[in-house]
C-alpha positions as CSV (number, residue, x, y, z in Angstrom):
1,M,-126.0,-7.1,-101.5
2,T,-128.3,-9.9,-102.5
3,D,-130.8,-7.2,-103.5
4,E,-128.4,-6.0,-106.3
5,L,-128.0,-9.7,-108.0
6,P,-130.0,-10.4,-110.7
7,F,-132.9,-13.3,-110.0
8,L,-131.3,-16.3,-111.4
9,R,-128.4,-15.8,-109.0
10,K,-130.2,-14.9,-106.3
11,Q,-132.4,-18.1,-106.3
12,A,-129.5,-20.2,-106.5
13,R,-127.6,-18.1,-104.0
14,T,-131.1,-18.5,-101.3
15,Q,-131.4,-22.0,-102.1
16,R,-134.7,-21.3,-103.9
17,F,-135.3,-18.6,-101.4
18,T,-135.6,-21.1,-98.4
19,L,-132.7,-19.6,-96.0
20,G,-133.3,-18.1,-93.0
21,T,-137.1,-19.6,-92.7
22,P,-137.2,-21.4,-89.4
23,R,-138.1,-24.8,-89.5
24,E,-138.1,-28.5,-87.0
25,F,-140.6,-26.7,-84.7
26,R,-141.0,-28.7,-81.1
27,I,-143.0,-27.8,-78.2
28,S,-141.8,-28.3,-74.8
29,P,-143.8,-30.2,-72.6
30,D,-144.9,-27.5,-70.4
31,E,-146.0,-25.9,-73.8
32,R,-144.1,-22.8,-72.8
33,K,-141.3,-23.1,-75.4
34,V,-140.5,-24.0,-78.9
35,L,-137.7,-25.2,-80.4
36,F,-137.0,-24.8,-84.0
37,L,-133.5,-24.4,-86.5
38,R,-132.8,-21.8,-89.1
39,S,-129.9,-19.8,-90.2
40,E,-129.0,-16.4,-89.9
41,S,-129.7,-14.8,-93.1
42,G,-131.5,-15.6,-96.2
43,V,-127.8,-16.2,-97.4
44,D,-126.6,-18.7,-95.2
45,R,-126.8,-22.1,-95.5
46,R,-126.1,-23.0,-92.1
47,N,-129.1,-23.6,-89.1
48,S,-128.6,-23.5,-85.5
49,L,-130.7,-24.7,-82.7
50,W,-133.1,-21.8,-81.4
51,E,-135.6,-21.3,-78.8
52,L,-138.6,-19.5,-78.3
53,D,-140.5,-18.1,-75.5
54,L,-144.0,-17.8,-75.5
55,E,-144.6,-15.9,-72.7
56,S,-142.1,-13.3,-73.5
57,G,-141.7,-13.5,-77.5
58,A,-138.0,-13.8,-77.0
59,E,-136.0,-16.0,-79.6
60,T,-132.7,-17.3,-77.6
61,K,-130.0,-19.1,-80.1
62,V,-129.1,-22.2,-78.3
63,V,-126.3,-23.8,-80.3
64,D,-124.7,-21.6,-82.8
65,A,-123.3,-23.7,-86.1
66,A,-120.7,-21.2,-86.8
67,E,-119.2,-21.3,-83.6
68,L,-119.1,-24.8,-83.0
69,L,-117.9,-25.7,-86.4
70,P,-116.5,-22.6,-88.0
71,G,-115.0,-24.5,-90.9
72,E,-116.5,-26.5,-94.0
73,E,-119.0,-29.7,-93.3
74,K,-117.6,-33.4,-93.9
75,L,-120.3,-35.7,-94.3
76,P,-120.3,-39.3,-93.6
77,P,-121.6,-41.3,-96.9
78,E,-124.7,-42.4,-95.0
79,E,-125.5,-38.8,-93.9
80,R,-125.0,-37.3,-97.3
81,A,-126.9,-40.2,-98.7
82,R,-130.1,-39.5,-96.4
83,R,-129.9,-35.7,-97.6
84,E,-129.8,-36.8,-100.8
85,R,-133.0,-38.6,-100.1
86,S,-134.6,-35.7,-98.3
87,R,-133.4,-33.2,-101.1
88,E,-131.8,-31.7,-98.1
89,S,-129.3,-29.2,-99.2
90,A,-128.8,-27.0,-96.2
91,G,-126.0,-27.4,-93.9
92,G,-125.2,-27.0,-90.0
93,V,-127.6,-28.6,-87.6
94,V,-130.7,-30.4,-90.3
95,G,-131.7,-32.0,-87.8
96,Y,-132.1,-32.8,-83.9
97,A,-134.2,-35.0,-81.0
98,T,-135.2,-34.2,-77.6
99,D,-136.1,-36.8,-74.6
100,A,-139.4,-36.8,-73.7
101,E,-139.0,-33.7,-70.9
102,S,-136.9,-31.4,-73.3
103,R,-133.8,-31.4,-71.5
104,I,-131.4,-32.1,-73.4
105,A,-131.0,-32.3,-77.6
106,A,-128.8,-34.4,-79.6
107,F,-127.6,-33.6,-83.2
108,S,-124.9,-34.0,-85.7
109,L,-122.7,-31.2,-87.4
110,S,-120.1,-32.6,-89.5
111,G,-120.6,-36.1,-88.6
112,K,-119.6,-35.3,-85.0
113,L,-122.2,-35.8,-82.4
114,F,-122.8,-33.2,-79.6
115,T,-125.9,-33.2,-76.7
116,V,-127.0,-29.5,-75.6
117,D,-128.3,-29.0,-72.0
118,L,-131.5,-27.0,-73.5
119,E,-131.8,-25.4,-69.8
120,T,-127.8,-24.6,-69.2
121,R,-126.7,-24.3,-72.5
122,A,-123.7,-26.1,-72.1
123,V,-122.7,-28.3,-75.2
124,T,-121.1,-31.5,-75.0
125,G,-119.0,-33.0,-78.1
126,L,-119.9,-37.0,-77.3
127,V,-118.2,-38.7,-80.9
128,D,-116.1,-37.1,-83.0
129,S,-116.7,-38.3,-86.7
130,A,-119.2,-40.4,-89.1
131,V,-122.1,-40.0,-86.2
132,I,-125.6,-40.3,-88.4
133,D,-129.2,-40.2,-86.5
134,P,-128.5,-39.8,-83.0
135,R,-131.8,-39.8,-80.4
136,P,-131.4,-39.7,-76.7
137,N,-134.0,-41.7,-75.0
138,P,-137.3,-40.8,-73.2
139,V,-136.1,-40.5,-69.5
140,G,-132.3,-39.0,-71.3
141,T,-129.8,-41.2,-69.2
142,H,-128.9,-42.9,-73.3
143,V,-127.9,-41.6,-76.5
144,A,-128.6,-43.8,-80.0
145,Y,-126.6,-43.0,-83.0
146,V,-125.6,-44.9,-86.0
147,R,-121.7,-45.1,-87.4
148,E,-120.4,-47.4,-90.3
149,R,-123.9,-49.5,-90.2
150,R,-124.2,-49.9,-87.1
151,L,-126.4,-48.7,-84.0
152,R,-124.5,-47.6,-81.1
153,V,-125.8,-46.1,-77.4
154,I,-123.8,-43.8,-75.3
155,E,-124.6,-44.0,-71.7
156,L,-124.2,-40.4,-70.7
157,A,-123.5,-40.5,-67.1
158,S,-120.6,-42.8,-67.5
159,G,-119.7,-42.3,-71.3
160,E,-119.6,-45.6,-72.3
161,D,-120.4,-46.3,-76.1
162,R,-120.9,-49.5,-77.2
163,V,-122.6,-51.2,-80.4
164,L,-126.0,-52.5,-79.7
165,A,-125.9,-55.1,-82.4
166,D,-122.7,-56.3,-84.1
167,E,-122.9,-58.5,-86.9
168,E,-120.4,-59.6,-89.9
169,G,-120.8,-58.7,-93.4
170,E,-120.8,-54.9,-94.9
171,D,-124.1,-55.5,-96.6
172,I,-126.0,-55.7,-93.4
173,A,-126.8,-52.4,-91.5
174,W,-128.6,-52.2,-88.2
175,G,-130.5,-48.7,-87.2
176,L,-130.3,-47.5,-90.9
177,A,-133.5,-46.6,-93.4
178,E,-132.8,-48.1,-96.8
179,F,-132.9,-46.3,-100.1
180,I,-136.6,-47.2,-100.8
181,A,-137.8,-45.9,-97.3
182,G,-136.1,-42.6,-97.3
183,E,-137.0,-42.1,-101.2
184,E,-140.5,-43.6,-101.6
185,L,-141.5,-44.4,-98.4
186,G,-141.1,-40.8,-96.3
187,R,-139.0,-42.8,-93.5
188,A,-135.9,-41.7,-92.8
189,R,-135.4,-43.7,-89.6
190,G,-134.4,-47.0,-88.1
191,Y,-135.0,-47.1,-85.1
192,W,-137.5,-46.6,-82.4
193,W,-136.7,-45.9,-78.6
194,S,-139.2,-47.5,-76.0
195,P,-141.2,-44.6,-73.7
196,D,-139.0,-46.2,-70.8
197,G,-135.9,-46.0,-72.4
198,A,-134.7,-49.3,-71.3
199,S,-134.7,-50.7,-75.3
200,V,-134.5,-50.0,-78.9
201,L,-137.1,-51.3,-81.7
202,V,-134.4,-51.7,-84.7
203,E,-134.5,-52.4,-88.4
204,R,-131.7,-54.9,-89.9
205,T,-131.1,-54.3,-93.8
206,D,-129.5,-57.0,-95.7
207,R,-128.5,-55.2,-99.1
208,S,-126.7,-58.8,-100.0
209,G,-129.0,-59.6,-103.2
210,V,-130.0,-56.1,-104.6
211,P,-127.9,-54.9,-107.8
212,R,-125.2,-53.0,-107.4
213,W,-125.2,-50.3,-110.0
214,N,-121.6,-47.7,-110.7
215,I,-121.6,-44.1,-110.3
216,S,-118.3,-42.6,-111.9
217,D,-116.6,-39.6,-112.5
218,P,-115.8,-39.0,-115.7
219,A,-114.1,-35.5,-115.1
220,N,-112.1,-36.3,-113.0
221,P,-111.3,-40.5,-113.5
222,N,-108.9,-41.0,-111.0
223,T,-111.7,-40.6,-108.8
224,P,-112.9,-44.4,-107.0
225,V,-116.3,-45.0,-108.8
226,N,-119.6,-44.7,-106.1
227,T,-121.0,-48.4,-106.3
228,V,-124.7,-48.6,-105.1
229,A,-127.0,-51.3,-104.3
230,Y,-130.1,-49.9,-106.0
231,P,-133.4,-52.1,-106.1
232,A,-134.7,-51.4,-109.6
233,A,-138.1,-52.5,-110.8
234,G,-138.6,-56.1,-111.0
235,T,-135.3,-56.7,-108.8
236,Q,-134.4,-57.5,-105.2
237,N,-135.2,-55.2,-102.7
238,V,-132.9,-54.8,-99.4
239,E,-134.5,-58.0,-96.9
240,V,-135.7,-56.1,-93.8
241,S,-136.8,-57.3,-90.3
242,L,-136.6,-55.7,-86.4
243,A,-135.8,-56.6,-83.0
244,F,-136.1,-55.6,-80.0
245,L,-132.6,-54.7,-78.3
246,G,-132.3,-54.0,-74.7
247,L,-130.3,-51.8,-73.1
248,D,-129.1,-54.8,-70.9
249,G,-127.9,-56.9,-73.8
250,T,-131.0,-58.6,-74.4
251,R,-132.1,-59.2,-78.1
252,V,-136.0,-60.5,-79.1
253,D,-136.6,-60.3,-83.1
254,V,-139.9,-59.2,-84.5
255,A,-141.7,-62.1,-86.3
256,R,-141.4,-61.4,-89.8
257,G,-144.4,-61.5,-91.8
258,D,-144.9,-61.8,-96.1
259,W,-144.6,-58.2,-96.1
260,E,-141.8,-56.5,-98.2
261,Y,-141.8,-52.8,-97.1
262,L,-141.6,-51.6,-93.4
263,V,-144.1,-48.7,-94.3
264,A,-144.0,-46.6,-90.8
265,V,-143.4,-47.4,-87.1
266,H,-144.7,-45.8,-84.3
267,W,-143.8,-46.2,-80.2
268,S,-145.8,-44.7,-77.7
269,A,-147.0,-44.5,-73.9
270,G,-150.2,-44.6,-76.2
271,G,-149.8,-48.6,-77.0
272,P,-147.7,-51.3,-77.9
273,P,-145.2,-50.1,-80.9
274,L,-147.2,-50.5,-84.1
275,L,-145.5,-51.5,-87.8
276,A,-147.3,-50.6,-91.2
277,V,-146.5,-52.9,-93.9
278,Q,-147.2,-53.5,-97.4
279,P,-146.4,-56.3,-99.3
280,R,-144.8,-56.2,-103.1
281,D,-147.5,-55.4,-105.3
282,Q,-148.8,-52.7,-102.7
283,R,-152.5,-53.3,-103.1
284,K,-152.7,-53.8,-99.1
285,L,-151.4,-52.0,-96.2
286,E,-151.7,-53.8,-92.7
287,I,-151.1,-52.3,-89.8
288,H,-149.8,-54.7,-86.7
289,S,-149.1,-54.4,-83.0
290,V,-146.1,-56.0,-81.9
291,D,-145.6,-57.4,-78.4
292,P,-141.5,-56.2,-76.8
293,A,-141.7,-59.4,-74.9
294,T,-142.0,-61.9,-77.5
295,G,-141.7,-60.7,-81.1
296,Q,-145.1,-61.5,-81.7
297,T,-147.5,-59.5,-83.9
298,K,-151.4,-58.9,-84.3
299,L,-152.9,-57.6,-86.9
300,L,-155.6,-54.7,-85.9
301,H,-156.5,-53.2,-89.7
302,T,-156.2,-53.5,-93.1
303,E,-156.4,-51.3,-96.1
304,T,-156.7,-53.0,-99.4
305,D,-157.1,-51.4,-103.1
306,E,-157.0,-52.6,-106.6
307,Q,-154.8,-50.9,-107.9
308,W,-152.3,-49.4,-104.4
309,V,-152.6,-48.4,-101.1
310,E,-151.5,-44.6,-100.9
311,I,-149.5,-43.9,-97.6
312,V,-150.4,-40.8,-95.6
313,P,-147.4,-39.6,-93.3
314,G,-147.9,-39.5,-89.8
315,V,-149.6,-42.6,-89.3
316,P,-150.4,-45.4,-87.8
317,A,-150.7,-44.2,-84.0
318,W,-152.1,-44.6,-80.9
319,T,-153.7,-41.2,-79.0
320,T,-152.5,-41.1,-75.3
321,D,-155.7,-42.7,-74.6
322,G,-154.8,-45.7,-76.4
323,R,-157.1,-45.1,-80.2
324,L,-156.0,-46.4,-82.8
325,V,-155.3,-43.6,-85.5
326,H,-155.2,-43.8,-89.2
327,V,-156.2,-42.2,-92.8
328,S,-158.6,-44.9,-95.2
329,A,-159.9,-44.1,-98.6
330,A,-163.9,-44.3,-98.4
331,D,-166.4,-42.2,-99.9
332,G,-163.9,-40.6,-102.7
333,S,-161.7,-39.2,-100.0
334,Y,-158.8,-40.0,-97.9
335,R,-160.5,-39.8,-94.4
336,L,-159.7,-39.6,-90.5
337,I,-160.1,-42.9,-88.9
338,I,-160.0,-42.5,-85.1
339,D,-160.5,-46.2,-83.0
340,G,-162.5,-47.3,-86.4
341,Q,-164.6,-44.3,-86.7
342,P,-164.3,-41.8,-89.2
343,V,-163.8,-38.2,-87.8
344,T,-163.4,-36.3,-91.2
345,E,-166.2,-35.9,-93.8
346,P,-166.2,-37.1,-97.0
347,G,-164.5,-34.4,-99.7
348,L,-162.0,-33.0,-97.1
349,Q,-158.8,-35.2,-98.2
350,V,-156.3,-35.6,-95.7
351,R,-153.0,-35.3,-96.7
352,S,-151.1,-36.1,-93.2
353,V,-150.6,-36.7,-89.6
354,L,-148.9,-34.1,-88.1
355,D,-149.3,-34.6,-84.4
356,V,-151.2,-37.5,-82.3
357,G,-151.9,-36.9,-78.6
358,D,-155.1,-36.7,-76.3
359,E,-156.3,-35.0,-80.3
360,V,-155.0,-35.1,-83.8
361,L,-153.4,-32.5,-85.7
362,F,-153.7,-33.2,-89.9
363,S,-153.0,-31.2,-92.5
364,A,-156.2,-31.6,-95.6
365,S,-157.5,-30.2,-99.0
366,D,-161.1,-29.5,-99.3
367,E,-162.5,-28.7,-102.2
368,D,-159.6,-26.6,-103.2
369,P,-157.0,-28.7,-104.1
370,T,-154.5,-25.7,-104.6
371,Q,-154.7,-25.1,-101.1
372,I,-153.8,-26.7,-98.0
373,H,-154.4,-26.5,-94.2
374,V,-154.3,-26.8,-90.8
375,Y,-156.6,-28.9,-89.0
376,R,-157.3,-30.4,-85.4
377,T,-159.8,-32.9,-83.8
378,G,-162.0,-32.4,-81.0
379,P,-164.0,-31.4,-82.7
380,V,-162.6,-31.2,-86.6
381,T,-161.8,-27.5,-86.4
382,R,-159.8,-25.4,-89.5
383,L,-156.7,-23.8,-87.3
384,S,-155.4,-21.9,-90.7
385,T,-158.0,-19.1,-91.8
386,S,-156.1,-17.3,-94.9
387,D,-156.0,-18.9,-97.8
388,G,-152.8,-20.8,-99.0
389,I,-150.2,-23.4,-98.3
390,H,-150.3,-24.2,-94.2
391,I,-147.8,-26.7,-93.1
392,G,-148.6,-27.8,-89.3
393,A,-146.1,-28.6,-86.7
394,G,-146.7,-28.7,-82.5
395,N,-149.5,-30.5,-81.2
396,A,-153.4,-29.8,-81.1
397,R,-153.1,-27.0,-78.2
398,V,-150.0,-25.2,-79.1
399,T,-149.6,-25.5,-83.1
400,V,-147.0,-23.5,-84.8
401,L,-148.5,-22.6,-88.6
402,S,-145.9,-21.8,-91.6
403,S,-148.7,-20.3,-93.7
404,W,-147.4,-19.5,-97.5
405,S,-149.4,-17.2,-99.1
406,L,-149.4,-15.4,-102.7
407,E,-149.4,-12.4,-100.9
408,H,-146.1,-12.5,-99.4
409,A,-142.6,-13.8,-99.9
410,G,-141.6,-16.5,-98.0
411,P,-143.7,-17.7,-94.7
412,E,-145.1,-16.1,-91.9
413,V,-144.4,-18.1,-89.1
414,S,-146.9,-18.2,-86.1
415,V,-147.4,-20.1,-82.6
416,L,-151.5,-20.8,-82.1
417,R,-152.6,-21.8,-78.3
418,D,-156.3,-23.4,-78.5
419,G,-156.3,-21.7,-82.1
420,K,-155.3,-18.1,-80.9
421,P,-151.9,-16.6,-82.4
422,V,-150.0,-15.9,-78.8
423,A,-146.6,-15.5,-80.6
424,K,-144.4,-15.3,-84.0
425,V,-141.6,-16.7,-85.6
426,D,-139.2,-14.1,-86.9
427,S,-138.2,-15.1,-91.0
428,Y,-135.4,-14.0,-93.0
429,P,-135.8,-14.7,-96.4
430,V,-134.5,-12.5,-99.1
431,D,-136.8,-10.7,-100.9
432,P,-136.7,-12.5,-105.3
433,G,-137.6,-8.9,-106.5
434,L,-140.1,-10.6,-108.4
435,V,-144.1,-11.1,-107.9
436,P,-145.4,-13.2,-109.3
437,R,-148.7,-12.9,-111.2
438,P,-150.3,-16.3,-111.9
439,Q,-154.1,-16.4,-113.3
440,W,-155.8,-18.9,-112.0
441,L,-157.4,-21.8,-114.6
442,T,-159.6,-24.5,-114.5
443,L,-159.8,-26.2,-117.6
444,G,-161.3,-29.0,-120.3
445,E,-163.7,-31.5,-118.9
446,R,-161.4,-32.8,-116.3
447,G,-161.0,-29.5,-114.8
448,L,-157.7,-29.2,-114.3
449,R,-155.9,-26.8,-112.6
450,A,-153.8,-24.8,-113.9
451,A,-152.0,-21.0,-113.5
452,L,-151.2,-19.0,-116.8
453,L,-148.0,-16.2,-116.0
454,L,-147.6,-13.5,-118.7
455,P,-144.9,-11.2,-119.0
456,A,-144.7,-7.9,-117.1
457,G,-146.4,-5.6,-119.1
458,H,-147.7,-8.1,-121.8
459,K,-150.2,-6.0,-124.3
460,P,-153.8,-7.7,-124.6
461,G,-153.6,-9.3,-127.9
462,D,-149.7,-9.8,-128.4
463,K,-149.0,-13.4,-129.2
464,L,-146.7,-14.9,-127.1
465,P,-144.6,-18.6,-127.4
466,V,-146.0,-20.7,-125.0
467,L,-144.0,-22.5,-122.7
468,L,-145.4,-25.5,-120.1
469,D,-143.2,-25.9,-116.7
470,P,-144.7,-28.9,-115.2
471,Y,-144.0,-31.9,-112.8
472,G,-147.2,-33.4,-114.1
473,G,-146.3,-36.8,-112.4
474,P,-148.0,-38.3,-109.5
475,H,-147.3,-37.3,-105.8
476,A,-146.4,-34.0,-106.4
477,Q,-148.5,-30.7,-107.4
478,R,-147.0,-27.2,-109.2
479,V,-150.4,-25.1,-109.1
480,L,-150.2,-24.0,-105.2
481,Q,-151.5,-21.3,-103.8
482,S,-148.0,-19.9,-102.9
483,R,-145.8,-16.9,-104.1
484,N,-142.7,-18.8,-104.0
485,A,-144.2,-21.5,-106.1
486,F,-144.3,-19.6,-109.3
487,L,-141.1,-17.5,-109.0
488,T,-139.0,-19.6,-111.0
489,S,-141.9,-19.4,-113.9
490,Q,-142.8,-16.0,-113.4
491,W,-139.2,-15.1,-114.4
492,L,-139.7,-17.5,-117.5
493,A,-142.9,-15.8,-118.3
494,D,-140.6,-12.5,-117.9
495,Q,-138.4,-13.7,-120.8
496,G,-141.1,-13.1,-123.1
497,F,-143.4,-16.5,-123.0
498,A,-147.0,-17.4,-121.8
499,V,-145.8,-20.1,-119.5
500,L,-149.0,-22.7,-118.0
501,V,-148.5,-24.5,-115.4
502,A,-151.1,-27.6,-115.1
503,D,-151.4,-30.3,-112.6
504,G,-153.0,-33.4,-114.5
505,R,-154.2,-37.1,-112.8
506,G,-152.2,-38.5,-110.1
507,T,-151.5,-35.4,-108.5
508,P,-152.7,-35.2,-104.7
509,G,-155.4,-33.5,-103.0
510,R,-158.4,-34.6,-105.4
511,G,-158.9,-37.8,-104.1
512,P,-158.1,-41.6,-104.3
513,A,-159.9,-41.8,-107.7
514,W,-158.3,-39.1,-109.3
515,E,-154.6,-40.2,-108.2
516,K,-155.3,-44.1,-109.5
517,E,-156.2,-42.9,-113.4
518,V,-152.4,-43.2,-114.1
519,A,-152.3,-46.5,-113.5
520,G,-150.4,-48.8,-115.7
521,A,-150.5,-45.5,-117.9
522,L,-148.4,-42.8,-117.0
523,A,-147.7,-41.7,-120.2
524,E,-150.9,-41.7,-121.9
525,V,-152.8,-40.2,-119.1
526,T,-150.5,-37.1,-117.9
527,L,-149.3,-36.5,-121.5
528,A,-152.9,-36.6,-122.7
529,D,-153.9,-34.1,-120.1
530,Q,-150.9,-31.6,-120.9
531,V,-151.9,-31.6,-124.2
532,D,-155.6,-30.5,-123.3
533,A,-154.3,-28.0,-120.7
534,V,-152.4,-26.1,-123.7
535,A,-155.7,-26.5,-126.1
536,A,-157.9,-24.9,-123.0
537,A,-155.6,-22.0,-122.2
538,A,-155.3,-21.2,-126.0
539,A,-159.0,-21.3,-126.5
540,E,-159.9,-19.0,-123.2
541,H,-156.2,-16.4,-124.2
542,P,-155.9,-16.3,-127.8
543,E,-152.6,-14.6,-126.9
544,L,-151.3,-17.9,-126.7
545,D,-149.3,-18.9,-130.1
546,L,-150.1,-22.4,-130.2
547,E,-147.4,-22.5,-133.6
548,R,-144.7,-22.0,-130.8
549,V,-145.2,-24.4,-127.8
550,A,-142.2,-25.1,-125.4
551,I,-142.1,-28.0,-122.6
552,R,-139.7,-28.1,-119.8
553,G,-139.1,-30.2,-116.4
554,W,-136.9,-32.1,-114.2
555,S,-137.6,-36.0,-113.4
556,Y,-140.7,-37.0,-114.0
557,G,-141.4,-33.5,-115.6
558,G,-138.5,-34.3,-117.3
559,Y,-140.1,-37.5,-118.5
560,L,-143.1,-35.6,-119.8
561,S,-140.8,-33.3,-122.0
562,A,-139.4,-35.7,-124.0
563,L,-142.4,-37.9,-124.0
564,A,-144.4,-34.6,-125.7
565,V,-142.1,-34.0,-128.5
566,L,-141.7,-37.6,-129.3
567,R,-145.8,-38.7,-129.3
568,R,-147.1,-35.5,-129.8
569,P,-145.3,-33.2,-132.3
570,D,-148.2,-31.8,-133.5
571,V,-148.6,-30.2,-130.3
572,F,-145.0,-29.6,-129.0
573,H,-141.7,-28.2,-130.7
574,A,-139.3,-27.9,-127.9
575,A,-138.5,-29.9,-125.2
576,V,-136.3,-29.5,-122.2
577,A,-135.9,-33.1,-120.5
578,G,-133.6,-32.6,-117.1
579,A,-132.8,-35.9,-115.5
580,P,-135.6,-37.6,-117.3
581,V,-136.7,-41.6,-116.3
582,T,-136.7,-42.9,-120.0
583,D,-136.6,-46.7,-119.5
584,W,-139.0,-47.7,-116.4
585,S,-137.3,-51.0,-115.9
586,L,-134.0,-48.7,-114.8
587,Y,-136.4,-46.8,-112.0
588,D,-136.9,-48.3,-108.5
589,T,-139.6,-50.7,-107.5
590,H,-141.7,-48.9,-105.4
591,Y,-142.4,-45.8,-107.0
592,T,-142.3,-47.8,-110.9
593,E,-144.0,-51.3,-109.5
594,R,-147.0,-49.1,-108.0
595,Y,-147.9,-48.2,-111.3
596,L,-147.0,-50.7,-114.1
597,G,-146.7,-53.6,-111.7
598,K,-143.4,-55.8,-112.4
599,P,-141.3,-55.6,-116.0
600,Q,-141.5,-59.6,-115.9
601,D,-145.5,-59.5,-115.4
602,D,-146.4,-57.2,-117.6
603,P,-143.4,-56.2,-120.3
604,A,-146.0,-54.9,-122.2
605,A,-147.2,-52.0,-120.1
606,Y,-143.2,-51.2,-119.7
607,E,-143.1,-50.7,-123.5
608,R,-146.0,-48.4,-123.5
609,N,-144.2,-46.4,-121.0
610,S,-140.9,-46.0,-121.9
611,L,-139.1,-43.7,-123.8
612,L,-136.6,-45.5,-126.1
613,A,-139.4,-47.1,-128.5
614,D,-140.3,-43.6,-129.9
615,A,-136.5,-42.6,-130.6
616,A,-137.1,-43.3,-134.6
617,S,-140.3,-40.5,-134.3
618,L,-138.2,-37.8,-133.1
619,R,-138.7,-34.5,-135.5
620,R,-138.9,-31.5,-133.0
621,S,-136.0,-30.1,-131.1
622,L,-135.1,-32.2,-127.8
623,L,-132.5,-30.9,-125.2
624,I,-131.4,-33.2,-122.3
625,V,-130.1,-32.2,-119.7
626,H,-128.7,-34.9,-116.5
627,G,-126.3,-35.0,-114.0
628,L,-123.4,-37.5,-113.9
629,A,-123.7,-38.1,-110.0
630,D,-127.4,-38.9,-110.3
631,D,-128.1,-41.7,-107.5
632,N,-131.9,-41.8,-107.8
633,V,-132.4,-41.6,-111.8
634,F,-129.2,-42.9,-113.2
635,V,-127.7,-41.3,-116.1
636,A,-127.9,-44.2,-117.9
637,H,-131.6,-43.9,-118.5
638,A,-130.3,-39.6,-120.8
639,L,-127.5,-42.1,-122.2
640,R,-129.6,-44.6,-123.4
641,L,-131.8,-42.0,-124.6
642,S,-129.4,-40.1,-126.2
643,S,-128.1,-43.3,-128.1
644,A,-131.2,-44.6,-129.4
645,L,-131.4,-41.3,-130.8
646,L,-127.9,-41.1,-132.6
647,A,-129.2,-44.8,-133.5
648,A,-131.8,-43.8,-135.4
649,G,-130.6,-40.6,-136.6
650,R,-132.3,-37.7,-135.2
651,E,-130.8,-34.7,-134.1
652,H,-131.1,-33.9,-130.4
653,V,-128.6,-32.0,-127.9
654,F,-127.3,-33.8,-124.9
655,L,-126.3,-31.9,-121.2
656,P,-124.3,-33.6,-119.1
657,L,-123.7,-31.9,-115.5
658,V,-120.7,-33.1,-113.4
659,G,-120.7,-33.8,-110.5
660,A,-124.4,-33.0,-109.9
661,T,-126.7,-35.0,-108.4
662,H,-130.9,-35.7,-108.6
663,M,-131.9,-32.6,-106.7
664,T,-130.9,-29.2,-109.7
665,P,-127.5,-28.0,-109.4
666,Q,-126.6,-25.8,-106.2
667,A,-123.3,-24.1,-107.6
668,E,-124.6,-20.6,-108.0
669,E,-123.0,-20.3,-111.6
670,V,-123.5,-23.8,-112.8
671,A,-127.7,-23.1,-111.7
672,E,-127.2,-19.5,-113.1
673,N,-126.0,-20.4,-116.4
674,L,-128.3,-24.1,-116.8
675,M,-131.1,-21.9,-116.7
676,K,-129.8,-19.3,-119.2
677,V,-129.0,-22.1,-121.5
678,Q,-132.5,-23.3,-121.5
679,I,-134.2,-20.2,-122.5
680,E,-131.6,-19.2,-125.1
681,W,-132.1,-23.2,-126.3
682,I,-135.8,-22.6,-126.3
683,K,-135.8,-19.2,-128.0
684,K,-133.8,-20.1,-130.7
685,E,-135.8,-23.6,-131.3
686,L,-138.7,-22.0,-131.2
687,N,-137.6,-19.1,-134.0
688,R,-136.8,-21.7,-136.8
């Protein structure tokens, strides 16, 4: 029984209490049914495909993943990479696609391609292995998929299976999103069906010029080295181009502009295909339409910024009646633009566009960045009514609302019709057995949003060591009004700490100017905000003992933690740096160059923001943790910092994680014990 397990083991077994929660919602065209994915329980990792009848409220399992695949999954390398990019750790059916009328759905399971007739529930196996991203065409006659880096298509009536575009060379791929698209652009797809189902707009990539980096498994020296194409800052990106491939064998190449990044693609009945593209320096984003007959493009809109143009998910797109939808930074806000006119008021920060049809469904934050709400246009109306974090799906008429709150564990999932609840979707998350008690703070002259968590039963006046638990970098928030966001932080507090979580400059939800303050100065700005946060919190809460301050984090949070003890030993006394970037020249092009430019153009910016040059200044305790199989922040980062520290004669601890990628370890025992090791180490170092 999970109720009897300790918190850390329970957290690992439930994948941070996300298993058993429904996801990937799709509304049927008649708006009477909702398709979604969900596992059987809060400890079951295998998702199945379900259907909710909105009239009766009954849920029906359409595809039983355990019945189709009783054993362990065997994923092709490209699918493992896709899941790493999206931080997908669940199994079973993790994605699916339907035709326009929702008559059939296609999905892969353990690399095998299946379709299911959504009326009869008949499941058909089509391909036995190595399938990536299957999608039916809108008219339901063909299913496209990627196998061995080539886009293929099956005609369902005849069973004919053929390659749409064949080309020699292992560095060429058709229909696969490249590393930068999946890791930084939020684009997992590499092909898009035409509305009439007769052709496909396909991404072609050539990675031949990209540097090759090797990932070995030192614990198993007989295992072959995994060699990957990794576009580090200042090096060559994958070359991306597009072509229209017809089911009749025709091919029309899309005219290639001077862009570097294919940000987004949209193809609907509302208008011709749309491309959003960026140059290498990201100071411009262009929206082009494309003529499928000739491949010629037409510039529709250009967004520019002196630092970089922020990418907003879900746009560009056409409304049903052919109006262009995009998001622009204007009046200190990210504003929704339809047909050239802003439809949201200044002060409302649009975060993503969720659906575009007759009207637009989108998410945004108002004056409180700790909350995210769901809105629709026609006129702009907020659909989510309670405090918290709300995720929307469906459309502006029938909307699925997943609501996370401080009032309950896991999401409450409801279906709204014209803004009014008509049904609920069951959710089965495990009860964490722990209720976070964050105290909401607004700190310092910059009004940093923060949360302070104290141990259960803490007596006022008793001094507590301080543990900062940030991410702290761009594009991510920790201070959100959701119980699940603070479960680990509360557990840490209950080990005897005052835990402070603070979001500094660069984090989303507070507008373009706030985000751009980190330009060229990641280290300086993000560290200063954590220093200011702990000082301001201690001024309000004298129980915080500033003689015992530690910091821990993963990824950017790991970088920030190491930075803290290297550059501000007057404030921080111990740090756990998990999977830290230590040398920005080793991180990818799009992320790094957005903030620091190319290393060839501004080497001083890379020097200012690197940790390696500070190694000799370490005089506080530092524990470095890194997965040896990490293909995002390579273990070279940790090894180079450790080597520099050793060369400077600075004591530190390095903990390598065998087989672990950039996602924190998933194995229950490893995940549980890793947290215990960190806490015991921090306690020991603070009490020296």
